[in-house]
C-alpha positions in Angstrom: -0.3 0.6 0.0 1.2 3.3 -0.9 -0.2 6.8 0.3 0.7 9.9 -1.8 -0.6 13.4 -0.4 -1.2 15.7 -3.3 -1.4 19.6 -2.0 -4.2 21.5 -3.1 -3.9 23.8 -6.6 -2.7 26.9 -5.0 -0.8 25.2 -2.0 3.4 25.1 -1.9 4.0 21.4 -2.0 6.9 22.4 0.0 5.2 23.6 2.6 2.8 20.6 2.5 5.9 18.5 2.7 7.1 19.8 5.7 4.2 20.2 8.0 4.3 16.0 7.3 7.3 15.4 8.2 6.7 17.0 11.5 4.3 14.6 12.2 6.0 12.5 15.0 6.2 8.3 13.5 4.4 7.3 16.0 1.3 8.9 15.7 1.8 7.6 12.0 1.6 4.6 13.3 -1.2 4.8 15.8 -3.3 6.6 12.9 -2.5 3.0 11.0 -3.2 0.6 13.7 -6.5 2.3 14.3 -7.1 2.3 10.2 -6.2 -0.8 10.1 -9.0 -2.2 13.6 -11.5 0.1 11.9 -11.2 -1.5 8.7 -10.9 -5.2 10.2 -14.6 -4.2 12.6 -12.2 -6.2 15.4 -13.1 -4.6 18.8 -10.2 -4.9 21.3 -11.8 -3.1 23.8 -13.0 -5.2 26.4 -15.7 -5.3 28.5 
C-alpha cells in the first residue's frame, strides 16, 4: 500500500511536505493501527 499526499491547487508543496514531516512517526504508526482495526471491524476493547 502506498499513500500519496498531493497538495491542493495554490498550495506550496514544500510547505505541505514540511507539515507532513513534522508529524511524529509514532502518531503515524498509531493512526495506521487504528485504521487497520476500523477496517477489519475488530473490537479490541474489553467490557
